C-alpha positions as CSV (number, residue, x, y, z in Angstrom):
1,X,96.5,139.6,95.5
2,X,99.4,138.1,97.5
3,X,99.5,134.4,96.6
4,X,103.0,133.2,96.8
5,X,104.8,132.5,94.5
6,X,102.3,134.0,91.9
7,X,102.4,137.5,93.5
8,X,103.8,138.8,96.7
9,X,105.1,141.9,98.4
10,X,107.7,142.4,101.0
11,X,110.1,145.0,102.4
12,X,113.8,144.7,101.5
13,X,116.7,145.5,103.7
14,X,116.4,149.2,102.8
15,X,112.8,149.3,103.9
16,X,111.4,149.6,100.4
17,X,108.2,147.8,99.4
18,X,109.1,145.3,96.7
19,X,106.6,143.4,94.5
20,X,107.5,140.0,93.1
21,X,106.0,136.8,91.9
22,X,106.2,135.0,88.5
23,X,102.7,136.3,87.4
24,X,103.5,139.8,88.6
25,X,106.7,139.8,86.5
26,X,104.9,138.4,83.5
27,X,102.3,141.1,83.6
28,X,104.9,143.8,84.3
29,X,106.9,142.8,81.3
30,X,103.7,142.8,79.1
31,X,102.7,146.3,80.3
32,X,106.2,147.6,79.9
33,X,106.4,146.5,76.3
34,X,103.3,148.4,75.5
35,X,104.2,151.5,77.4
36,X,101.5,151.0,79.9
37,X,101.3,151.7,83.7
38,X,100.7,149.1,86.3
39,X,98.6,150.0,89.3
40,X,98.6,147.4,92.1
41,X,95.6,147.1,94.5
42,X,96.7,148.4,97.9
43,X,97.2,145.9,100.7
44,X,94.1,147.1,102.5
45,X,92.0,146.1,99.5
46,X,93.4,142.6,99.2
47,X,91.3,140.5,96.9
48,X,89.2,137.7,98.4
49,X,87.2,135.0,96.7
50,X,83.9,136.7,97.5
51,X,84.7,140.2,96.0
52,X,86.7,139.4,92.9
53,X,83.5,139.4,90.8
54,X,82.4,142.7,92.4
55,X,85.7,144.4,91.7
56,X,85.6,143.2,88.1
57,X,82.0,144.4,87.6
58,X,82.8,147.8,89.1
59,X,85.9,148.0,86.8
60,X,88.2,148.7,89.6
61,X,90.7,146.1,88.3
62,X,91.6,144.9,84.8
63,X,93.0,141.5,85.7
64,X,94.0,139.3,88.6
65,X,97.5,137.8,88.9
66,X,96.1,134.4,89.7
67,X,94.4,131.6,87.7
68,X,90.7,131.6,87.3
69,X,88.7,130.0,90.1
70,X,85.4,128.2,89.8
71,X,83.6,130.7,91.9
72,X,84.8,133.7,89.8
73,X,82.2,134.2,87.1
74,X,84.4,136.3,84.9
75,X,85.9,136.2,81.5
76,X,89.5,135.0,81.4
77,X,92.4,134.7,79.0
78,X,92.9,131.7,76.7
79,X,94.0,128.7,78.9
80,X,97.6,127.8,78.5
81,X,97.6,124.3,80.2
82,X,95.8,122.2,82.8
83,X,96.8,123.3,86.3
84,X,96.6,120.3,88.5
85,X,95.9,120.0,92.2
86,X,97.9,117.6,94.2
87,X,97.8,116.3,97.8
88,X,100.9,116.9,99.9
89,X,101.4,114.2,102.5
90,X,103.9,113.9,105.3
91,X,107.0,111.9,104.4
92,X,107.3,108.5,106.1
93,X,108.7,108.7,109.6
94,X,111.8,106.8,110.6
95,X,111.2,103.5,112.4
96,X,112.7,102.6,115.8
97,X,116.3,101.6,115.6
98,X,115.6,98.4,117.5
99,X,113.8,97.0,114.4
100,X,117.0,97.3,112.3
101,X,118.1,93.8,113.6
102,X,115.2,92.1,111.9
103,X,114.9,94.3,108.8
104,X,117.9,93.0,106.6
105,X,116.0,89.8,105.8
106,X,112.4,89.2,104.8
107,X,110.3,86.6,106.7
108,X,110.9,83.9,104.1
109,X,114.7,84.4,104.4
110,X,114.5,84.0,108.1
111,X,112.5,80.8,107.6
112,X,115.3,79.6,105.3
113,X,117.9,80.4,108.0
114,X,115.9,78.4,110.6
115,X,115.4,75.6,108.1
116,X,119.1,75.4,107.4
117,X,119.9,75.2,111.1
118,X,117.4,72.4,111.6
119,X,118.7,70.6,108.5
120,X,122.3,70.8,109.7
121,X,121.3,69.5,113.2
122,X,119.3,66.5,111.9
123,X,121.9,65.5,109.2
124,X,124.8,65.8,111.6
125,X,123.0,63.7,114.2
126,X,122.1,61.1,111.6
127,X,125.6,61.0,110.1
128,X,127.1,59.5,113.3
129,X,125.2,56.2,112.9
130,X,124.9,54.2,116.1
131,X,127.4,56.4,118.0
132,X,125.3,59.5,118.0
133,X,126.2,62.4,120.3
134,X,123.6,64.5,122.0
135,X,121.1,66.4,119.8
136,X,121.9,69.6,121.6
137,X,125.6,69.4,120.6
138,X,124.7,69.1,117.0
139,X,122.3,72.0,117.3
140,X,125.1,74.2,118.7
141,X,127.4,73.1,115.9
142,X,124.9,73.8,113.2
143,X,124.1,77.2,114.8
144,X,127.7,78.2,115.0
145,X,128.2,77.3,111.3
146,X,125.3,79.5,110.3
147,X,126.6,82.4,112.4
148,X,130.1,81.7,110.9
149,X,131.7,81.4,114.3
150,X,134.8,79.5,115.2
151,X,134.4,76.1,116.9
152,X,136.6,73.5,118.7
153,X,138.2,70.8,116.7
154,X,135.6,68.6,115.1
155,X,136.5,65.1,114.0
156,X,135.2,64.1,110.6
157,X,134.6,60.4,110.3
158,X,133.1,60.0,106.8
159,X,132.4,61.9,103.7
160,X,128.8,62.7,104.7
161,X,130.0,64.7,107.7
162,X,132.6,66.4,105.5
163,X,129.9,67.5,103.0
164,X,127.4,68.6,105.7
165,X,130.0,70.7,107.5
166,X,131.1,72.5,104.3
167,X,127.5,73.1,103.2
168,X,126.8,74.7,106.6
169,X,129.9,76.8,106.6
170,X,129.2,78.1,103.1
171,X,125.6,78.9,104.0
172,X,126.8,80.7,107.1
173,X,129.3,82.7,105.2
174,X,126.6,83.9,102.7
175,X,124.0,84.6,105.4
176,X,126.4,86.6,107.7
177,X,128.0,88.6,104.9
178,X,124.6,89.5,103.5
179,X,123.2,90.3,106.9
180,X,126.0,92.6,108.1
181,X,126.3,94.4,104.8
182,X,122.5,95.1,104.7
183,X,122.5,96.2,108.4
184,X,125.4,98.6,107.8
185,X,123.6,100.1,104.8
186,X,120.4,100.5,106.8
187,X,122.2,102.2,109.7
188,X,123.8,104.6,107.2
189,X,120.7,105.5,105.2
190,X,118.0,104.9,107.8
191,X,114.7,103.0,107.6
192,X,111.3,104.5,107.4
193,X,107.7,103.5,107.7
194,X,105.5,102.7,104.7
195,X,105.3,105.8,102.5
196,X,101.9,107.1,101.1
197,X,102.4,106.9,97.4
198,X,98.9,106.7,95.9
199,X,95.4,108.0,96.6
200,X,94.4,104.5,97.6
201,X,97.0,104.6,100.4
202,X,95.2,107.6,101.9
203,X,92.2,105.4,102.8
204,X,94.0,104.4,106.0
205,X,96.2,107.5,106.5
206,X,96.5,108.7,110.1
207,X,97.0,112.3,109.0
208,X,94.0,114.7,108.8
209,X,93.5,117.1,105.9
210,X,93.9,120.7,106.8
211,X,91.7,123.0,104.8
212,X,89.1,125.8,105.0
213,X,85.3,125.5,104.9
214,X,84.9,126.5,101.3
215,X,87.3,123.9,99.9
216,X,86.0,121.2,102.3
217,X,82.6,121.5,100.7
218,X,84.2,121.7,97.2
219,X,86.2,118.5,97.8
220,X,83.1,116.6,98.9
221,X,81.8,116.8,95.3
222,X,85.1,115.4,93.9
223,X,85.2,111.7,93.1
224,X,89.0,111.6,93.1
225,X,89.5,112.7,96.7
226,X,89.0,109.6,99.0
227,X,86.0,109.9,101.2
228,X,88.0,109.0,104.3
229,X,90.2,112.0,103.6
230,X,87.3,114.4,103.4
231,X,85.6,112.9,106.5
232,X,88.8,113.3,108.5
233,X,89.3,117.0,107.3
234,X,90.3,119.6,109.9
235,X,88.5,122.8,109.0
236,X,90.3,126.0,110.0
237,X,90.7,129.6,108.7
238,X,92.8,130.5,105.7
239,X,95.5,132.1,107.8
240,X,96.0,128.9,109.8
241,X,96.1,126.8,106.6
242,X,98.7,129.1,105.1
243,X,100.9,129.3,108.2
244,X,100.9,125.5,108.6
245,X,101.6,124.9,105.0
246,X,104.3,127.5,104.7
247,X,106.1,126.0,107.8
248,X,105.7,122.5,106.3
249,X,103.8,121.2,109.3
250,X,104.1,117.4,108.8
251,X,101.1,116.6,111.0
252,X,98.6,117.3,108.3
253,X,97.9,116.8,104.6
254,X,97.3,119.7,102.2
255,X,95.6,120.1,98.8
256,X,96.7,122.9,96.5
257,X,97.6,123.7,92.9
258,X,100.9,122.5,91.7
259,X,102.6,125.9,91.3
260,X,101.8,126.7,95.0
261,X,103.1,123.4,96.3
262,X,106.2,123.6,94.2
263,X,107.0,127.0,95.7
264,X,106.4,125.8,99.2
265,X,108.4,122.6,98.8
266,X,111.3,124.6,97.4
267,X,112.1,125.4,101.0
268,X,113.3,121.8,101.6
269,X,115.2,121.0,98.4
270,X,118.4,120.9,100.4
271,X,117.1,118.4,103.0
272,X,118.2,114.8,102.9
273,X,114.7,113.7,104.1
274,X,111.8,116.0,103.1
275,X,109.0,116.8,105.4
276,X,106.2,116.6,102.8
277,X,105.9,114.6,99.6
278,X,103.5,115.0,96.7
279,X,101.1,112.2,95.6
280,X,101.7,112.0,91.9
281,X,98.0,111.6,91.1
282,X,96.0,114.9,90.7
283,X,92.7,115.2,92.5
284,X,91.3,118.2,90.6
285,X,92.3,120.1,87.4
286,X,91.9,123.7,86.7
287,X,92.8,126.0,83.8
288,X,95.8,128.3,83.8
289,X,94.0,131.4,82.7
290,X,93.9,134.9,84.1
291,X,90.6,136.5,85.1
292,X,90.2,139.7,83.1
293,X,87.8,142.5,82.8
294,X,84.9,142.0,80.3
295,X,85.6,143.5,76.9
296,X,89.3,144.2,77.8
297,X,90.7,146.1,74.8
298,X,94.1,144.5,74.8
299,X,92.8,140.9,75.5
300,X,94.1,139.5,72.1
301,X,97.6,140.9,72.7
302,X,97.6,139.6,76.2
303,X,96.6,136.1,75.0
304,X,99.4,136.1,72.4
305,X,102.0,137.3,74.9
306,X,101.1,134.7,77.5
307,X,101.2,131.9,74.9
308,X,104.6,133.0,73.7
309,X,106.3,133.1,77.1
310,X,104.8,129.8,78.0
311,X,105.9,128.0,74.8
312,X,109.4,129.5,75.0
313,X,109.9,128.5,78.6
314,X,110.1,132.0,79.9
315,X,107.2,131.4,82.3
316,X,109.0,128.4,83.8
317,X,112.1,130.5,84.3
318,X,110.0,133.2,86.0
319,X,108.6,130.5,88.3
320,X,112.1,129.4,89.4
321,X,113.1,133.0,90.0
322,X,109.9,133.5,92.1
323,X,110.9,130.5,94.3
324,X,114.2,132.1,95.1
325,X,112.5,135.4,95.8
326,X,110.3,133.8,98.4
327,X,113.5,132.6,100.2
328,X,115.4,135.9,99.9
329,X,112.4,137.9,101.1
330,X,112.0,135.8,104.2
331,X,108.4,134.7,103.3
332,X,109.7,131.2,103.1
333,X,112.6,129.7,105.1
334,X,115.3,127.6,103.5
335,X,115.2,124.4,105.6
336,X,118.4,122.5,105.7
337,X,119.0,118.9,106.8
338,X,118.7,118.6,110.6
339,X,121.7,116.6,111.6
340,X,121.0,114.5,114.7
341,X,123.5,113.8,117.3
342,X,125.3,110.5,116.6
343,X,124.0,107.8,118.8
344,X,124.8,104.5,117.2
345,X,124.9,102.5,120.4
346,X,122.0,103.8,122.4
347,X,119.7,101.6,124.5
348,X,117.0,101.6,121.8
349,X,119.4,100.2,119.3
350,X,120.2,97.2,121.6
351,X,116.6,96.4,122.5
352,X,116.6,93.3,120.3
353,X,120.0,92.3,121.5
354,X,118.8,92.3,125.1
355,X,115.7,90.4,124.0
356,X,117.8,87.7,122.3
357,X,120.1,87.6,125.3
358,X,117.1,87.0,127.6
359,X,115.6,84.5,125.3
360,X,118.9,82.6,125.1
361,X,119.2,82.5,128.9
362,X,115.6,81.3,129.2
363,X,116.2,78.5,126.7
364,X,119.5,77.5,128.4
365,X,117.7,77.3,131.7
366,X,115.0,75.1,130.2
367,X,117.5,72.8,128.6
368,X,119.4,72.6,131.9
369,X,116.2,71.6,133.7
370,X,115.3,69.0,131.1
371,X,118.8,67.5,131.2
372,X,118.6,67.4,135.0
373,X,115.3,65.7,135.0
374,X,116.4,63.1,132.4
375,X,119.6,62.5,134.4
376,X,117.6,61.8,137.6
377,X,115.2,59.6,135.8
378,X,118.1,57.6,134.4
379,X,119.6,57.2,137.9
380,X,116.2,56.0,139.3
381,X,116.0,53.3,136.6
């Protein structure tokens, strides 16, 4: 049964049919050690979930190179470990570059910046005593200090003004240095939307679950799979699920056993940002045990052999070899990081700059109108 990376078959560059997979190699090694002969079921008799029990009962096969499923009512080898099922979800998508301007600081830090500007404006205004200049001038001075921008010569008349000016300059130096360093780091590494990390996060996930009809009914009886995920499932055929999962289609979520997902995600181990990510909480557990023929004469030897290769780490090495075989055979494609064309100064990046520019012009126009109205009212008096 071709279930990558457990067992697979492909034609090499010489046109020869090659069998591979970590469970295939494990059984091949066992049979070779006992001078046996392996006969593989032809491709036109590929095992399906509904005829495994029939083939076992008719004694057409001795074992299956796959772990035992719930629907297969057959004997199996001694379980080696719990085989967990995980949910693979799309990785967080990058956010729009225009939001980078507000991302370096959290909302409370922005409130601190606004409060510092307001504090500097009020204290500078109050420090002049009876000869107070216009409030707008003090606002601009305070704002320039926070932005750490040069200003015209400012006369300091008392120690209070000296202390306020230096407090604002130091605050501006800290804020601007921290802001620019954080912004440069974000532009280099990129920012992403909130990542789905737990099963609770899937309650509001926008991605549907891609599965077939059998597993859709099976997951409905599971208490660990969120109900919203099952209700939003997209039911298709097995071939559609496999093709979408093999190509790492990031528009859906997938549920599969850990060995299958590890083999599939091996395609993107060279990517800087993966397409799919595993939720570390398992949704269902199965037994890693091979379905075998009832009263199999060499069952005890097979159990001892499987236990030894598992405890010695040989089975793990066979798994890693099987992942590379899927790439070399062309069943999976090694996906490299897709470098985007460098566009550091596109229009999207300057959206907030344009917005602040327009907001500044609007405020300047309002201030001009208010000053003009006050000037005319003063002349009338």
